[in-house]
Each structure stands twice: as structure tokens, then as C-alpha cells.
C-alpha positions in Angstrom: 118.2 89.5 130.1 117.1 86.5 128.3 114.2 85.8 130.6 112.7 89.1 130.0 113.2 88.6 126.4 111.4 85.3 126.6 108.6 86.8 128.6 108.3 89.5 126.1 108.1 86.7 123.1 105.4 85.1 125.0 103.2 88.1 125.4 103.8 88.9 121.9 102.6 85.2 121.1 99.3 85.8 123.4 98.5 89.0 122.1 99.1 87.7 118.3 97.2 84.6 119.0 94.3 86.3 120.4 93.8 88.7 117.2 93.5 85.4 115.2 91.2 83.6 117.3 88.4 87.0 116.4 89.6 87.1 112.2 89.6 83.6 111.5 86.1 82.7 113.6 84.4 85.7 111.9 85.8 84.9 108.3 84.7 81.1 108.7 81.5 81.7 109.9 81.1 84.4 107.8 82.3 82.6 104.8 80.7 79.1 105.7 84.5 77.6 106.5 84.7 74.7 108.9 88.4 75.2 108.1 89.0 78.3 108.8 86.5 77.9 112.1 88.5 74.6 112.8 92.0 77.1 112.8 90.1 79.4 115.2 89.6 76.5 117.6 93.4 75.8 117.5 94.5 79.5 118.0 92.1 79.6 121.0 94.3 77.0 122.4 97.1 78.9 121.1 96.4 81.5 123.4 95.9 79.5 126.5 99.4 77.7 125.9 101.0 80.6 125.8 99.4 82.1 129.0 100.6 78.9 130.6 104.4 79.6 128.8 104.7 82.9 130.3 103.6 81.7 133.4 105.9 78.7 133.2 109.0 81.1 132.6 107.9 84.1 135.2 108.4 80.8 138.1 111.0 79.6 136.1 113.5 82.4 136.6 113.0 82.7 140.1 116.5 82.3 141.9 117.0 79.1 144.0 116.1 79.3 147.6 116.5 76.5 150.5 113.8 74.4 149.4 115.1 74.8 145.6 118.5 74.7 145.3 118.5 74.1 141.5 116.3 76.8 141.0 112.5 77.6 139.5 113.3 75.5 136.2 111.5 72.6 136.1 108.7 75.0 136.2 109.3 75.7 132.5 109.3 72.8 131.3 105.9 71.6 133.2 104.4 74.8 131.2 105.8 73.1 127.8 103.8 69.6 128.9 100.6 72.0 129.7 101.4 73.1 125.4 101.5 69.9 124.1 98.5 68.8 125.8 96.9 71.8 124.3 97.9 71.0 121.0 97.0 67.7 121.1 93.4 68.7 122.8 93.0 70.9 119.6 93.3 68.7 116.9 91.0 66.4 118.5 88.2 68.9 118.5 89.1 69.7 114.9 89.5 65.9 114.2 86.0 65.1 115.8 84.2 68.2 114.2 85.6 67.5 110.7 84.2 64.2 110.9 81.0 65.5 111.4 80.8 67.9 108.9 81.6 65.6 106.3 79.3 63.8 107.0 76.7 66.3 107.2 75.7 68.2 103.6 76.7 72.0 103.6 77.6 74.9 101.3 80.7 75.7 100.5 82.8 78.3 101.4 82.8 82.0 100.0 86.0 83.0 98.1 87.0 85.7 100.3 88.3 83.1 103.3 91.2 82.5 100.5 92.2 86.3 101.1 92.2 86.2 104.4 94.2 83.1 105.6 96.9 84.3 102.7 97.6 86.7 105.1 97.1 84.3 107.9 99.7 82.0 106.5 102.6 84.8 105.9 102.2 86.5 108.8 102.2 82.9 111.4 105.3 81.2 109.0 107.1 84.7 110.8 105.5 84.5 113.7 107.3 80.7 114.1 110.1 82.4 112.8 110.3 84.7 115.2 109.7 82.9 118.4 112.1 80.1 117.5 115.1 82.3 116.8 114.0 83.8 120.4 113.5 80.0 121.7 117.1 79.7 120.8 118.5 82.7 122.2 117.5 82.1 125.0 117.6 78.3 125.3 113.8 78.0 126.2 111.8 74.9 125.9 108.5 76.3 126.4 109.2 79.2 123.6 110.3 76.6 121.4 107.2 74.6 121.9 105.4 78.0 121.2 107.3 78.4 118.0 105.6 75.0 117.2 102.2 76.4 117.8 102.7 79.2 115.4 104.2 76.6 112.6 101.1 74.4 113.2 98.9 77.1 113.0 100.5 78.1 109.9 100.2 74.5 108.7 95.9 74.6 109.2 96.0 77.5 107.7 97.6 76.0 104.4 95.5 72.6 104.3 92.4 75.2 105.2 93.4 77.1 101.5 93.7 74.2 99.8 90.5 72.7 101.3 88.9 76.0 100.1 90.4 76.4 96.8 89.1 72.9 95.9 85.8 73.4 96.9 85.7 76.7 94.8 87.2 75.7 91.6 85.4 72.2 91.9 82.1 73.2 92.9 79.6 71.1 93.9 80.0 68.2 95.4 83.5 69.3 96.8 81.9 70.9 99.3 83.8 68.8 101.7 87.1 69.5 100.4 87.5 72.4 103.5 86.6 69.4 106.1 88.9 66.9 104.5 91.7 69.7 105.0 90.9 70.5 108.7 91.0 66.8 109.1 94.9 66.1 107.6 95.8 69.3 109.7 94.8 67.7 113.1 97.1 64.7 111.6 99.8 67.4 111.4 99.2 69.1 114.7 99.3 66.0 116.8 102.6 65.1 115.1 104.2 68.3 115.3 102.8 67.6 119.8 105.5 64.2 119.4 108.2 66.3 118.0 107.8 68.7 120.8 107.5 65.6 123.2 110.4 63.5 122.5 112.9 66.3 123.6 110.8 67.1 126.8 111.5 63.4 128.4 114.8 63.6 127.1 115.1 67.0 129.8 112.6 65.9 132.6 114.6 62.6 132.9 118.0 63.9 132.5 119.0 62.0 129.6 122.7 63.0 128.6 122.3 64.6 124.8 124.5 67.9 125.4 126.9 67.0 123.5 127.7 70.1 122.5 128.0 71.8 125.7 130.3 69.3 127.0 132.4 69.8 124.0 132.7 73.8 124.4 133.7 73.6 128.3 136.4 71.2 127.5 137.9 73.5 124.8 137.7 76.3 127.8 139.3 73.8 130.1 142.5 73.7 127.4 142.9 76.8 128.4 143.0 77.2 132.1 146.4 77.1 133.5 146.8 73.9 135.6 143.9 72.1 134.3 145.2 68.6 132.6 141.8 67.1 131.9 138.1 67.2 132.6 136.4 63.9 132.6 132.7 62.2 134.0 131.7 65.2 132.5 127.4 65.4 133.3 125.1 68.2 131.8 121.7 68.9 132.7 119.1 71.6 132.0 116.5 73.2 134.2 114.9 75.5 132.7 116.9 77.8 130.1 120.1 77.3 132.0 122.5 74.4 132.7 124.1 73.0 135.5 127.3 70.9 135.0 128.7 68.2 137.1 132.4 67.5 136.3 136.2 66.2 137.3 138.9 68.1 137.1 142.5 66.4 136.8 145.4 68.2 138.2 148.9 67.7 139.3 149.1 65.3 142.0 152.3 67.3 143.8 149.8 70.5 144.0 148.3 71.4 147.5 145.3 71.5 148.3 144.8 75.2 148.0 146.2 75.1 144.6 143.8 72.5 143.3 141.0 73.9 144.6 142.4 77.5 142.8 142.7 75.6 139.4 139.2 74.5 140.1 137.4 78.1 140.6 139.4 79.5 138.1 137.9 77.2 135.5 134.3 77.3 137.0 135.1 81.2 136.8 136.0 80.4 132.9 133.0 78.5 132.0 130.4 81.1 133.2 132.0 83.9 131.5 132.3 82.2 128.6 129.0 80.1 128.7 126.1 83.0 130.5 123.8 79.5 130.2 125.7 77.4 132.5 124.0 78.8 136.3 126.3 76.7 138.2 129.4 73.9 137.5 130.6 71.5 140.2 134.4 70.4 140.2 135.6 67.5 142.2 139.5 67.8 141.9 140.9 64.4 140.8 144.9 63.8 140.8 146.5 62.8 137.9 148.7 60.4 139.3 149.2 59.0 142.8 152.8 58.5 144.3 153.9 56.9 146.9 
């Protein structure tokens, strides 16, 4: 269910960004606004990055096989890296073109571009909130990156709105305010790329950053008969799911079969209450050794 939700959300992003490429590009050219044209460039990158997110999500949901015993979840992480790459590339292109335009005298932007930008800002912020909510529901890092694409798009549109407003109201000599706004927006996009990049590095290096997952499993274990404690718990994220390794402490006087049953009961309880857990590998340990 979560994979279907993630895929539908990525398709929403693709068509939404494609529509805005046309709207921004047309309004930017007709309205003589490079900030809007820069916005269209970023949306073009967003279209390709959203397509990569969709491809990554489709591959990451393939079931485990002989060659991929942990499934194909890393494909989602790879697609997230690609999204970050598109963010950096689009920011670089915007920054370069903005600097060139600042150096070259040109006409100021047209007033109607403010109306276009107002609608874009509202829609893009709503898109950010929607995709971010879906990324949390599905536990998808690539959807989270895609959400921040929408937010960065909203930010560049806000900067364009400010720049065009300054150029229009201040008049002659302030035509470049539009381009300066686009330059500032490129820096904001780079910062957003960094915010996405940092947790992805933790994920791909299997850094132990899932304390909430660990605490929830410990609470579940307290309600399993015969489970005295859990320790040495390690959690890794693969795509939209988690894999857990842990040591289960049981009474040393139990038989192997009894210990095995308790371990299975714990595993079943965890997977039932936490559907985001794909598998739990449990090593049974005695609470004390009798001589």
C-alpha cells in the first residue's frame, strides 16, 4: 500500500512540474523576467528528478531474490542522490545566467508576472506539504527529497516575486533586482540540497540514527511473554522499510524450542505493530548460565 501511495505521489510531482515549466517559461519570456525563466529551468530539472524518483520507487519495491536478499531498497537511495544532483545542477545554471544578466543592461520585468508568481507560490507550497506528508506516511527518503524540490521551487518563486516587485516599484536603475533575486534563490537551492544530502549519507552508511524505532521495539518486547529484555539492537533502512538485528534475553532454563518460540512471538508482534519493519533477525541469549 505504501509503495503505491509513493508512486502515485511521484506521478503527481512529474505532471505538476511539467505544467509549471510551460507556465513559468512562457510568462518569463513574455514578461521579460529572468527570475521566472530561472524558475522554469529549476522546474525542468524537477521533472527529470521526479521521473528518477518514480523509477527508483518502482525498483525499490521489487521483492527480495537470491542475489538481493535484503530486497532492492537501495535503488530508492540512489534515485535520491540523483535528485540532489539535479538540484545542484539547476542552482549552478541559475547562478551563472543570473550573473550574466546582472552584467548586461536590459528592460525590467512586466507587472503581470507578479500575478503568475503569486499562483505558483501558493500551489508549490501546497505541493510541498502534500508530498512531504506522503513521504512520512511511506517512509520514503526520495519522496522527501522530491518534497524539498517543491519547497525550493516555492522559495525561488518568492525571491522572483520580491525581485520583480523591486524592479517595478523602484523603476529605472533597478532592472537587475529580478536577476539578483534569482542569484539568491540559487544559493537557497544549494542549501536545500545539503539538507537532503546529510541524512541520505547516514542512511547509505548504515549509521545508527533510528532511536525511535529501537525504543518502539523495546516497548513491544515488554508485552511478549518470556522476553526478559532486548539488547544489541541494530537497525538499517533499505528504501522504505527497516531491517532489525537484535539479541533477545530469555530464561536460561528454557529449552531451545521454548526460546525459539518466544523469538518468533516477538518477531510476529514487531512486524504486526510496525509494518515498516521488513524483517527481524533475533539471536536468543540466556539471562544467566547455571553450572
